[in-house]
PDB file with one MODEL, atoms N, CA, C and O in Angstrom:
MODEL        1
ATOM      1  N   MET A   1       0.849  -1.183   0.000  1.00  0.00           N
ATOM      2  CA  MET A   1       0.000   0.000   0.000  1.00  0.00           C
ATOM      3  C   MET A   1       0.890   1.239   0.000  1.00  0.00           C
ATOM      4  O   MET A   1       1.739   1.398   0.876  1.00  0.00           O
ATOM      5  N   LEU A   2       0.699   2.096  -0.960  1.00  0.00           N
ATOM      6  CA  LEU A   2       1.527   3.290  -1.090  1.00  0.00           C
ATOM      7  C   LEU A   2       0.943   4.435  -0.282  1.00  0.00           C
ATOM      8  O   LEU A   2      -0.274   4.594  -0.187  1.00  0.00           O
ATOM      9  N   SER A   3       1.826   5.221   0.291  1.00  0.00           N
ATOM     10  CA  SER A   3       1.360   6.391   1.033  1.00  0.00           C
ATOM     11  C   SER A   3       0.785   7.408   0.049  1.00  0.00           C
ATOM     12  O   SER A   3       1.028   7.331  -1.156  1.00  0.00           O
ATOM     13  N   ALA A   4       0.026   8.351   0.576  1.00  0.00           N
ATOM     14  CA  ALA A   4      -0.579   9.375  -0.274  1.00  0.00           C
ATOM     15  C   ALA A   4       0.486  10.211  -0.971  1.00  0.00           C
ATOM     16  O   ALA A   4       0.305  10.612  -2.121  1.00  0.00           O
ATOM     17  N   LEU A   5       1.587  10.476  -0.287  1.00  0.00           N
ATOM     18  CA  LEU A   5       2.657  11.260  -0.891  1.00  0.00           C
ATOM     19  C   LEU A   5       3.266  10.535  -2.085  1.00  0.00           C
ATOM     20  O   LEU A   5       3.475  11.136  -3.139  1.00  0.00           O
ATOM     21  N   VAL A   6       3.546   9.261  -1.924  1.00  0.00           N
ATOM     22  CA  VAL A   6       4.136   8.479  -3.014  1.00  0.00           C
ATOM     23  C   VAL A   6       3.156   8.385  -4.170  1.00  0.00           C
ATOM     24  O   VAL A   6       3.551   8.531  -5.326  1.00  0.00           O
ATOM     25  N   ARG A   7       1.885   8.146  -3.878  1.00  0.00           N
ATOM     26  CA  ARG A   7       0.871   8.082  -4.943  1.00  0.00           C
ATOM     27  C   ARG A   7       0.803   9.409  -5.691  1.00  0.00           C
ATOM     28  O   ARG A   7       0.725   9.432  -6.920  1.00  0.00           O
ATOM     29  N   GLY A   8       0.832  10.533  -4.933  1.00  0.00           N
ATOM     30  CA  GLY A   8       0.778  11.847  -5.563  1.00  0.00           C
ATOM     31  C   GLY A   8       1.965  12.096  -6.456  1.00  0.00           C
ATOM     32  O   GLY A   8       1.824  12.632  -7.556  1.00  0.00           O
ATOM     33  N   LEU A   9       3.147  11.705  -5.983  1.00  0.00           N
ATOM     34  CA  LEU A   9       4.348  11.880  -6.801  1.00  0.00           C
ATOM     35  C   LEU A   9       4.300  11.030  -8.058  1.00  0.00           C
ATOM     36  O   LEU A   9       4.694  11.480  -9.134  1.00  0.00           O
ATOM     37  N   LEU A  10       3.820   9.809  -7.923  1.00  0.00           N
ATOM     38  CA  LEU A  10       3.700   8.944  -9.105  1.00  0.00           C
ATOM     39  C   LEU A  10       2.715   9.517 -10.113  1.00  0.00           C
ATOM     40  O   LEU A  10       2.980   9.506 -11.316  1.00  0.00           O
ATOM     41  N   LEU A  11       1.585  10.015  -9.635  1.00  0.00           N
ATOM     42  CA  LEU A  11       0.603  10.612 -10.546  1.00  0.00           C
ATOM     43  C   LEU A  11       1.185  11.845 -11.227  1.00  0.00           C
ATOM     44  O   LEU A  11       0.955  12.067 -12.415  1.00  0.00           O
ATOM     45  N   LEU A  12       1.940  12.646 -10.476  1.00  0.00           N
ATOM     46  CA  LEU A  12       2.568  13.829 -11.048  1.00  0.00           C
ATOM     47  C   LEU A  12       3.560  13.448 -12.139  1.00  0.00           C
ATOM     48  O   LEU A  12       3.590  14.064 -13.204  1.00  0.00           O
ATOM     49  N   LEU A  13       4.372  12.429 -11.867  1.00  0.00           N
ATOM     50  CA  LEU A  13       5.343  11.976 -12.864  1.00  0.00           C
ATOM     51  C   LEU A  13       4.654  11.395 -14.097  1.00  0.00           C
ATOM     52  O   LEU A  13       5.078  11.643 -15.226  1.00  0.00           O
ATOM     53  N   LEU A  14       3.596  10.627 -13.878  1.00  0.00           N
ATOM     54  CA  LEU A  14       2.865  10.062 -15.010  1.00  0.00           C
ATOM     55  C   LEU A  14       2.222  11.155 -15.851  1.00  0.00           C
ATOM     56  O   LEU A  14       2.249  11.093 -17.080  1.00  0.00           O
ATOM     57  N   ALA A  15       1.644  12.158 -15.190  1.00  0.00           N
ATOM     58  CA  ALA A  15       1.000  13.252 -15.924  1.00  0.00           C
ATOM     59  C   ALA A  15       2.035  14.045 -16.707  1.00  0.00           C
ATOM     60  O   ALA A  15       1.795  14.432 -17.851  1.00  0.00           O
ATOM     61  N   ALA A  16       3.190  14.286 -16.088  1.00  0.00           N
ATOM     62  CA  ALA A  16       4.238  15.048 -16.771  1.00  0.00           C
ATOM     63  C   ALA A  16       4.778  14.259 -17.960  1.00  0.00           C
ATOM     64  O   ALA A  16       5.055  14.831 -19.014  1.00  0.00           O
ATOM     65  N   GLY A  17       4.927  12.958 -17.793  1.00  0.00           N
ATOM     66  CA  GLY A  17       5.439  12.117 -18.874  1.00  0.00           C
ATOM     67  C   GLY A  17       4.453  12.000 -20.021  1.00  0.00           C
ATOM     68  O   GLY A  17       4.856  11.813 -21.169  1.00  0.00           O
ATOM     69  N   ALA A  18       3.166  12.109 -19.721  1.00  0.00           N
ATOM     70  CA  ALA A  18       2.151  11.989 -20.766  1.00  0.00           C
ATOM     71  C   ALA A  18       1.872  13.318 -21.448  1.00  0.00           C
ATOM     72  O   ALA A  18       1.054  13.397 -22.364  1.00  0.00           O
ATOM     73  N   GLY A  19       2.551  14.350 -21.001  1.00  0.00           N
ATOM     74  CA  GLY A  19       2.338  15.662 -21.607  1.00  0.00           C
ATOM     75  C   GLY A  19       1.113  16.371 -21.070  1.00  0.00           C
ATOM     76  O   GLY A  19       0.743  17.430 -21.576  1.00  0.00           O
ATOM     77  N   ALA A  20       0.476  15.811 -20.057  1.00  0.00           N
ATOM     78  CA  ALA A  20      -0.707  16.445 -19.485  1.00  0.00           C
ATOM     79  C   ALA A  20      -0.273  17.621 -18.620  1.00  0.00           C
ATOM     80  O   ALA A  20       0.763  17.560 -17.957  1.00  0.00           O
ATOM     81  N   PRO A  21      -1.059  18.685 -18.626  1.00  0.00           N
ATOM     82  CA  PRO A  21      -0.694  19.833 -17.788  1.00  0.00           C
ATOM     83  C   PRO A  21      -0.840  19.476 -16.312  1.00  0.00           C
ATOM     84  O   PRO A  21      -1.734  18.726 -15.921  1.00  0.00           O
ATOM     85  N   VAL A  22       0.045  20.023 -15.515  1.00  0.00           N
ATOM     86  CA  VAL A  22      -0.007  19.811 -14.071  1.00  0.00           C
ATOM     87  C   VAL A  22      -0.644  21.039 -13.458  1.00  0.00           C
ATOM     88  O   VAL A  22      -0.240  22.167 -13.743  1.00  0.00           O
ATOM     89  N   ALA A  23      -1.649  20.820 -12.611  1.00  0.00           N
ATOM     90  CA  ALA A  23      -2.366  21.934 -12.000  1.00  0.00           C
ATOM     91  C   ALA A  23      -1.429  22.729 -11.097  1.00  0.00           C
ATOM     92  O   ALA A  23      -0.669  22.155 -10.316  1.00  0.00           O
ATOM     93  N   ALA A  24      -1.489  24.035 -11.208  1.00  0.00           N
ATOM     94  CA  ALA A  24      -0.664  24.905 -10.371  1.00  0.00           C
ATOM     95  C   ALA A  24      -1.343  25.088  -9.022  1.00  0.00           C
ATOM     96  O   ALA A  24      -2.570  25.127  -8.924  1.00  0.00           O
ATOM     97  N   HIS A  25      -0.527  25.200  -7.992  1.00  0.00           N
ATOM     98  CA  HIS A  25      -1.068  25.455  -6.667  1.00  0.00           C
ATOM     99  C   HIS A  25      -1.365  26.938  -6.539  1.00  0.00           C
ATOM    100  O   HIS A  25      -0.621  27.771  -7.055  1.00  0.00           O
ATOM    101  N   PRO A  26      -2.462  27.274  -5.845  1.00  0.00           N
ATOM    102  CA  PRO A  26      -2.753  28.696  -5.667  1.00  0.00           C
ATOM    103  C   PRO A  26      -1.700  29.342  -4.763  1.00  0.00           C
ATOM    104  O   PRO A  26      -1.178  28.706  -3.847  1.00  0.00           O
ATOM    105  N   ILE A  27      -1.404  30.584  -5.030  1.00  0.00           N
ATOM    106  CA  ILE A  27      -0.439  31.312  -4.216  1.00  0.00           C
ATOM    107  C   ILE A  27      -1.170  31.887  -3.017  1.00  0.00           C
ATOM    108  O   ILE A  27      -2.136  32.635  -3.163  1.00  0.00           O
ATOM    109  N   ILE A  28      -0.702  31.532  -1.843  1.00  0.00           N
ATOM    110  CA  ILE A  28      -1.304  32.033  -0.611  1.00  0.00           C
ATOM    111  C   ILE A  28      -0.498  33.248  -0.172  1.00  0.00           C
ATOM    112  O   ILE A  28       0.707  33.138   0.059  1.00  0.00           O
ATOM    113  N   PRO A  29      -1.138  34.394  -0.054  1.00  0.00           N
ATOM    114  CA  PRO A  29      -0.387  35.596   0.311  1.00  0.00           C
ATOM    115  C   PRO A  29       0.110  35.521   1.762  1.00  0.00           C
ATOM    116  O   PRO A  29      -0.564  34.983   2.640  1.00  0.00           O
ATOM    117  N   LEU A  30       1.285  36.065   1.980  1.00  0.00           N
ATOM    118  CA  LEU A  30       1.833  36.120   3.330  1.00  0.00           C
ATOM    119  C   LEU A  30       1.126  37.216   4.115  1.00  0.00           C
ATOM    120  O   LEU A  30       0.665  38.201   3.538  1.00  0.00           O
ATOM    121  N   PRO A  31       1.041  37.043   5.437  1.00  0.00           N
ATOM    122  CA  PRO A  31       0.425  38.115   6.230  1.00  0.00           C
ATOM    123  C   PRO A  31       1.299  39.365   6.199  1.00  0.00           C
ATOM    124  O   PRO A  31       2.507  39.292   5.974  1.00  0.00           O
ATOM    125  N   SER A  32       0.673  40.496   6.427  1.00  0.00           N
ATOM    126  CA  SER A  32       1.436  41.745   6.462  1.00  0.00           C
ATOM    127  C   SER A  32       2.298  41.782   7.717  1.00  0.00           C
ATOM    128  O   SER A  32       2.124  40.974   8.629  1.00  0.00           O
ATOM    129  N   ARG A  33       3.222  42.720   7.750  1.00  0.00           N
ATOM    130  CA  ARG A  33       4.083  42.872   8.930  1.00  0.00           C
ATOM    131  C   ARG A  33       3.232  43.162  10.172  1.00  0.00           C
ATOM    132  O   ARG A  33       3.485  42.608  11.242  1.00  0.00           O
ATOM    133  N   ALA A  34       2.232  44.025  10.029  1.00  0.00           N
ATOM    134  CA  ALA A  34       1.365  44.371  11.161  1.00  0.00           C
ATOM    135  C   ALA A  34       0.584  43.151  11.647  1.00  0.00           C
ATOM    136  O   ALA A  34       0.436  42.948  12.852  1.00  0.00           O
ATOM    137  N   GLU A  35       0.080  42.332  10.707  1.00  0.00           N
ATOM    138  CA  GLU A  35      -0.650  41.119  11.091  1.00  0.00           C
ATOM    139  C   GLU A  35       0.268  40.123  11.794  1.00  0.00           C
ATOM    140  O   GLU A  35      -0.128  39.479  12.765  1.00  0.00           O
ATOM    141  N   SER A  36       1.494  40.004  11.296  1.00  0.00           N
ATOM    142  CA  SER A  36       2.457  39.096  11.920  1.00  0.00           C
ATOM    143  C   SER A  36       2.792  39.533  13.334  1.00  0.00           C
ATOM    144  O   SER A  36       2.797  38.717  14.256  1.00  0.00           O
ATOM    145  N   LEU A  37       3.071  40.818  13.508  1.00  0.00           N
ATOM    146  CA  LEU A  37       3.403  41.317  14.843  1.00  0.00           C
ATOM    147  C   LEU A  37       2.224  41.187  15.802  1.00  0.00           C
ATOM    148  O   LEU A  37       2.417  40.879  16.978  1.00  0.00           O
ATOM    149  N   ALA A  38       1.004  41.417  15.313  1.00  0.00           N
ATOM    150  CA  ALA A  38      -0.183  41.263  16.166  1.00  0.00           C
ATOM    151  C   ALA A  38      -0.329  39.812  16.628  1.00  0.00           C
ATOM    152  O   ALA A  38      -0.652  39.557  17.789  1.00  0.00           O
ATOM    153  N   ALA A  39      -0.092  38.867  15.723  1.00  0.00           N
ATOM    154  CA  ALA A  39      -0.183  37.442  16.095  1.00  0.00           C
ATOM    155  C   ALA A  39       0.910  37.084  17.091  1.00  0.00           C
ATOM    156  O   ALA A  39       0.660  36.348  18.045  1.00  0.00           O
ATOM    157  N   ILE A  40       2.115  37.594  16.881  1.00  0.00           N
ATOM    158  CA  ILE A  40       3.223  37.325  17.796  1.00  0.00           C
ATOM    159  C   ILE A  40       2.902  37.892  19.181  1.00  0.00           C
ATOM    160  O   ILE A  40       3.154  37.238  20.192  1.00  0.00           O
ATOM    161  N   GLU A  41       2.353  39.094  19.228  1.00  0.00           N
ATOM    162  CA  GLU A  41       2.011  39.702  20.511  1.00  0.00           C
ATOM    163  C   GLU A  41       0.932  38.897  21.230  1.00  0.00           C
ATOM    164  O   GLU A  41       1.008  38.711  22.444  1.00  0.00           O
ATOM    165  N   ARG A  42      -0.075  38.415  20.491  1.00  0.00           N
ATOM    166  CA  ARG A  42      -1.125  37.588  21.119  1.00  0.00           C
ATOM    167  C   ARG A  42      -0.526  36.314  21.707  1.00  0.00           C
ATOM    168  O   ARG A  42      -0.874  35.912  22.818  1.00  0.00           O
ATOM    169  N   MET A  43       0.381  35.677  20.952  1.00  0.00           N
ATOM    170  CA  MET A  43       1.002  34.441  21.452  1.00  0.00           C
ATOM    171  C   MET A  43       1.882  34.726  22.664  1.00  0.00           C
ATOM    172  O   MET A  43       1.867  33.965  23.632  1.00  0.00           O
ATOM    173  N   ALA A  44       2.646  35.812  22.621  1.00  0.00           N
ATOM    174  CA  ALA A  44       3.511  36.153  23.754  1.00  0.00           C
ATOM    175  C   ALA A  44       2.673  36.486  24.985  1.00  0.00           C
ATOM    176  O   ALA A  44       3.010  36.062  26.091  1.00  0.00           O
ATOM    177  N   ASP A  45       1.580  37.243  24.809  1.00  0.00           N
ATOM    178  CA  ASP A  45       0.700  37.569  25.935  1.00  0.00           C
ATOM    179  C   ASP A  45       0.119  36.304  26.557  1.00  0.00           C
ATOM    180  O   ASP A  45       0.044  36.183  27.779  1.00  0.00           O
ATOM    181  N   TRP A  46      -0.294  35.357  25.701  1.00  0.00           N
ATOM    182  CA  TRP A  46      -0.841  34.098  26.214  1.00  0.00           C
ATOM    183  C   TRP A  46       0.222  33.347  27.003  1.00  0.00           C
ATOM    184  O   TRP A  46      -0.035  32.865  28.107  1.00  0.00           O
ATOM    185  N   GLN A  47       1.425  33.251  26.423  1.00  0.00           N
ATOM    186  CA  GLN A  47       2.496  32.504  27.089  1.00  0.00           C
ATOM    187  C   GLN A  47       2.849  33.128  28.429  1.00  0.00           C
ATOM    188  O   GLN A  47       3.034  32.415  29.415  1.00  0.00           O
ATOM    189  N   LEU A  48       2.946  34.456  28.476  1.00  0.00           N
ATOM    190  CA  LEU A  48       3.267  35.139  29.729  1.00  0.00           C
ATOM    191  C   LEU A  48       2.173  34.917  30.776  1.00  0.00           C
ATOM    192  O   LEU A  48       2.462  34.795  31.966  1.00  0.00           O
ATOM    193  N   ALA A  49       0.923  34.866  30.330  1.00  0.00           N
ATOM    194  CA  ALA A  49      -0.187  34.638  31.263  1.00  0.00           C
ATOM    195  C   ALA A  49      -0.233  33.201  31.765  1.00  0.00           C
ATOM    196  O   ALA A  49      -0.856  32.929  32.791  1.00  0.00           O
ATOM    197  N   HIS A  50       0.416  32.276  31.060  1.00  0.00           N
ATOM    198  CA  HIS A  50       0.359  30.860  31.424  1.00  0.00           C
ATOM    199  C   HIS A  50       1.710  30.301  31.872  1.00  0.00           C
ATOM    200  O   HIS A  50       1.949  29.096  31.793  1.00  0.00           O
ATOM    201  N   LEU A  51       2.588  31.186  32.342  1.00  0.00           N
ATOM    202  CA  LEU A  51       3.874  30.705  32.849  1.00  0.00           C
ATOM    203  C   LEU A  51       3.626  30.072  34.218  1.00  0.00           C
ATOM    204  O   LEU A  51       3.594  30.760  35.238  1.00  0.00           O
ATOM    205  N   GLY A  52       3.457  28.782  34.220  1.00  0.00           N
ATOM    206  CA  GLY A  52       3.199  28.085  35.471  1.00  0.00           C
ATOM    207  C   GLY A  52       4.368  27.213  35.871  1.00  0.00           C
ATOM    208  O   GLY A  52       4.195  26.271  36.645  1.00  0.00           O
ATOM    209  N   GLY A  53       5.538  27.498  35.371  1.00  0.00           N
ATOM    210  CA  GLY A  53       6.671  26.645  35.658  1.00  0.00           C
ATOM    211  C   GLY A  53       6.690  25.469  34.712  1.00  0.00           C
ATOM    212  O   GLY A  53       5.882  25.395  33.787  1.00  0.00           O
ATOM    213  N   PRO A  54       7.593  24.564  34.935  1.00  0.00           N
ATOM    214  CA  PRO A  54       7.738  23.428  34.020  1.00  0.00           C
ATOM    215  C   PRO A  54       6.528  22.493  34.010  1.00  0.00           C
ATOM    216  O   PRO A  54       6.373  21.698  33.083  1.00  0.00           O
ATOM    217  N   ASP A  55       5.679  22.579  35.019  1.00  0.00           N
ATOM    218  CA  ASP A  55       4.495  21.726  35.024  1.00  0.00           C
ATOM    219  C   ASP A  55       3.501  22.125  33.939  1.00  0.00           C
ATOM    220  O   ASP A  55       2.627  21.336  33.578  1.00  0.00           O
ATOM    221  N   ALA A  56       3.629  23.354  33.413  1.00  0.00           N
ATOM    222  CA  ALA A  56       2.750  23.813  32.337  1.00  0.00           C
ATOM    223  C   ALA A  56       3.180  23.277  30.981  1.00  0.00           C
ATOM    224  O   ALA A  56       2.430  23.382  30.011  1.00  0.00           O
ATOM    225  N   ILE A  57       4.379  22.703  30.901  1.00  0.00           N
ATOM    226  CA  ILE A  57       4.888  22.177  29.637  1.00  0.00           C
ATOM    227  C   ILE A  57       4.417  20.731  29.490  1.00  0.00           C
ATOM    228  O   ILE A  57       4.700  19.910  30.362  1.00  0.00           O
ATOM    229  N   PRO A  58       3.704  20.398  28.405  1.00  0.00           N
ATOM    230  CA  PRO A  58       3.297  19.009  28.212  1.00  0.00           C
ATOM    231  C   PRO A  58       4.525  18.114  28.076  1.00  0.00           C
ATOM    232  O   PRO A  58       5.416  18.404  27.277  1.00  0.00           O
ATOM    233  N   LEU A  59       4.577  17.070  28.820  1.00  0.00           N
ATOM    234  CA  LEU A  59       5.673  16.102  28.809  1.00  0.00           C
ATOM    235  C   LEU A  59       7.042  16.785  28.913  1.00  0.00           C
ATOM    236  O   LEU A  59       7.890  16.597  28.041  1.00  0.00           O
ATOM    237  N   PRO A  60       7.267  17.583  29.979  1.00  0.00           N
ATOM    238  CA  PRO A  60       8.550  18.267  30.079  1.00  0.00           C
ATOM    239  C   PRO A  60       9.686  17.292  30.346  1.00  0.00           C
ATOM    240  O   PRO A  60       9.529  16.314  31.076  1.00  0.00           O
ATOM    241  N   GLY A  61      10.814  17.574  29.751  1.00  0.00           N
ATOM    242  CA  GLY A  61      12.007  16.797  30.042  1.00  0.00           C
ATOM    243  C   GLY A  61      12.603  17.283  31.348  1.00  0.00           C
ATOM    244  O   GLY A  61      12.168  18.300  31.887  1.00  0.00           O
ATOM    245  N   SER A  62      13.579  16.581  31.854  1.00  0.00           N
ATOM    246  CA  SER A  62      14.197  16.987  33.112  1.00  0.00           C
ATOM    247  C   SER A  62      14.850  18.359  32.987  1.00  0.00           C
ATOM    248  O   SER A  62      14.985  19.074  33.980  1.00  0.00           O
ATOM    249  N   SER A  63      15.254  18.729  31.777  1.00  0.00           N
ATOM    250  CA  SER A  63      15.893  20.022  31.579  1.00  0.00           C
ATOM    251  C   SER A  63      14.902  21.182  31.683  1.00  0.00           C
ATOM    252  O   SER A  63      15.324  22.328  31.833  1.00  0.00           O
ATOM    253  N   ALA A  64      13.594  20.914  31.606  1.00  0.00           N
ATOM    254  CA  ALA A  64      12.597  21.978  31.661  1.00  0.00           C
ATOM    255  C   ALA A  64      12.606  22.683  33.012  1.00  0.00           C
ATOM    256  O   ALA A  64      12.174  23.831  33.113  1.00  0.00           O
ATOM    257  N   ARG A  65      13.085  22.021  34.030  1.00  0.00           N
ATOM    258  CA  ARG A  65      13.105  22.636  35.356  1.00  0.00           C
ATOM    259  C   ARG A  65      14.262  23.629  35.514  1.00  0.00           C
ATOM    260  O   ARG A  65      14.290  24.406  36.468  1.00  0.00           O
ATOM    261  N   ASN A  66      15.196  23.601  34.594  1.00  0.00           N
ATOM    262  CA  ASN A  66      16.336  24.509  34.644  1.00  0.00           C
ATOM    263  C   ASN A  66      15.989  25.756  33.829  1.00  0.00           C
ATOM    264  O   ASN A  66      15.850  25.667  32.609  1.00  0.00           O
ATOM    265  N   PRO A  67      15.844  26.931  34.483  1.00  0.00           N
ATOM    266  CA  PRO A  67      15.446  28.134  33.736  1.00  0.00           C
ATOM    267  C   PRO A  67      16.475  28.581  32.704  1.00  0.00           C
ATOM    268  O   PRO A  67      16.180  29.438  31.871  1.00  0.00           O
ATOM    269  N   ARG A  68      17.681  28.011  32.747  1.00  0.00           N
ATOM    270  CA  ARG A  68      18.700  28.378  31.762  1.00  0.00           C
ATOM    271  C   ARG A  68      18.833  27.340  30.663  1.00  0.00           C
ATOM    272  O   ARG A  68      19.737  27.438  29.833  1.00  0.00           O
ATOM    273  N   ASP A  69      17.960  26.355  30.638  1.00  0.00           N
ATOM    274  CA  ASP A  69      18.017  25.346  29.593  1.00  0.00           C
ATOM    275  C   ASP A  69      17.162  25.791  28.409  1.00  0.00           C
ATOM    276  O   ASP A  69      16.413  26.763  28.508  1.00  0.00           O
ATOM    277  N   TRP A  70      17.276  25.084  27.302  1.00  0.00           N
ATOM    278  CA  TRP A  70      16.663  25.522  26.046  1.00  0.00           C
ATOM    279  C   TRP A  70      15.154  25.585  26.111  1.00  0.00           C
ATOM    280  O   TRP A  70      14.565  26.442  25.452  1.00  0.00           O
ATOM    281  N   GLN A  71      14.493  24.721  26.873  1.00  0.00           N
ATOM    282  CA  GLN A  71      13.024  24.685  26.849  1.00  0.00           C
ATOM    283  C   GLN A  71      12.418  25.974  27.370  1.00  0.00           C
ATOM    284  O   GLN A  71      11.363  26.392  26.892  1.00  0.00           O
ATOM    285  N   GLN A  72      13.049  26.606  28.326  1.00  0.00           N
ATOM    286  CA  GLN A  72      12.555  27.910  28.792  1.00  0.00           C
ATOM    287  C   GLN A  72      13.253  29.045  28.057  1.00  0.00           C
ATOM    288  O   GLN A  72      12.648  30.087  27.805  1.00  0.00           O
ATOM    289  N   ALA A  73      14.510  28.852  27.717  1.00  0.00           N
ATOM    290  CA  ALA A  73      15.284  29.919  27.078  1.00  0.00           C
ATOM    291  C   ALA A  73      14.759  30.273  25.693  1.00  0.00           C
ATOM    292  O   ALA A  73      14.824  31.432  25.284  1.00  0.00           O
ATOM    293  N   ALA A  74      14.239  29.290  24.970  1.00  0.00           N
ATOM    294  CA  ALA A  74      13.763  29.564  23.604  1.00  0.00           C
ATOM    295  C   ALA A  74      12.681  30.635  23.598  1.00  0.00           C
ATOM    296  O   ALA A  74      12.662  31.492  22.715  1.00  0.00           O
ATOM    297  N   PHE A  75      11.784  30.594  24.572  1.00  0.00           N
ATOM    298  CA  PHE A  75      10.727  31.609  24.644  1.00  0.00           C
ATOM    299  C   PHE A  75      11.329  32.993  24.876  1.00  0.00           C
ATOM    300  O   PHE A  75      10.958  33.958  24.207  1.00  0.00           O
ATOM    301  N   TRP A  76      12.253  33.085  25.819  1.00  0.00           N
ATOM    302  CA  TRP A  76      12.814  34.385  26.168  1.00  0.00           C
ATOM    303  C   TRP A  76      13.681  34.942  25.038  1.00  0.00           C
ATOM    304  O   TRP A  76      13.688  36.150  24.801  1.00  0.00           O
ATOM    305  N   VAL A  77      14.400  34.083  24.351  1.00  0.00           N
ATOM    306  CA  VAL A  77      15.200  34.537  23.213  1.00  0.00           C
ATOM    307  C   VAL A  77      14.275  35.068  22.115  1.00  0.00           C
ATOM    308  O   VAL A  77      14.537  36.118  21.529  1.00  0.00           O
ATOM    309  N   GLY A  78      13.196  34.337  21.843  1.00  0.00           N
ATOM    310  CA  GLY A  78      12.243  34.788  20.825  1.00  0.00           C
ATOM    311  C   GLY A  78      11.565  36.085  21.201  1.00  0.00           C
ATOM    312  O   GLY A  78      11.369  36.962  20.361  1.00  0.00           O
ATOM    313  N   LEU A  79      11.205  36.204  22.476  1.00  0.00           N
ATOM    314  CA  LEU A  79      10.546  37.426  22.944  1.00  0.00           C
ATOM    315  C   LEU A  79      11.492  38.628  22.845  1.00  0.00           C
ATOM    316  O   LEU A  79      11.068  39.735  22.512  1.00  0.00           O
ATOM    317  N   THR A  80      12.766  38.399  23.136  1.00  0.00           N
ATOM    318  CA  THR A  80      13.761  39.468  23.008  1.00  0.00           C
ATOM    319  C   THR A  80      13.906  39.885  21.550  1.00  0.00           C
ATOM    320  O   THR A  80      14.023  41.075  21.260  1.00  0.00           O
ATOM    321  N   ALA A  81      13.901  38.932  20.634  1.00  0.00           N
ATOM    322  CA  ALA A  81      14.027  39.249  19.211  1.00  0.00           C
ATOM    323  C   ALA A  81      12.826  40.070  18.725  1.00  0.00           C
ATOM    324  O   ALA A  81      12.983  40.971  17.901  1.00  0.00           O
ATOM    325  N   VAL A  82      11.643  39.763  19.229  1.00  0.00           N
ATOM    326  CA  VAL A  82      10.449  40.519  18.835  1.00  0.00           C
ATOM    327  C   VAL A  82      10.541  41.941  19.346  1.00  0.00           C
ATOM    328  O   VAL A  82      10.168  42.886  18.651  1.00  0.00           O
ATOM    329  N   ALA A  83      11.043  42.092  20.571  1.00  0.00           N
ATOM    330  CA  ALA A  83      11.156  43.444  21.159  1.00  0.00           C
ATOM    331  C   ALA A  83      12.112  44.273  20.332  1.00  0.00           C
ATOM    332  O   ALA A  83      12.352  45.439  20.649  1.00  0.00           O
TER     333      ALA A  83
ENDMDL
END
């Protein structure tokens, strides 16, 4: 049984080999800078409101309890970059 991806690739190759046109994917516009920043701010506000320690992290590793480890640091590094 072939996965959907493999089947899709095979159909694409067969269509290209037969000279049949391949349907183009629609272009999805990227959000504006203002929309992106608004979404980032909403996510950061949510995260700050839900900082409950490592117990708030689903399936935290032992490193989650260390505030200088990557699981907590990634949020703060990202928040600093947004600022």
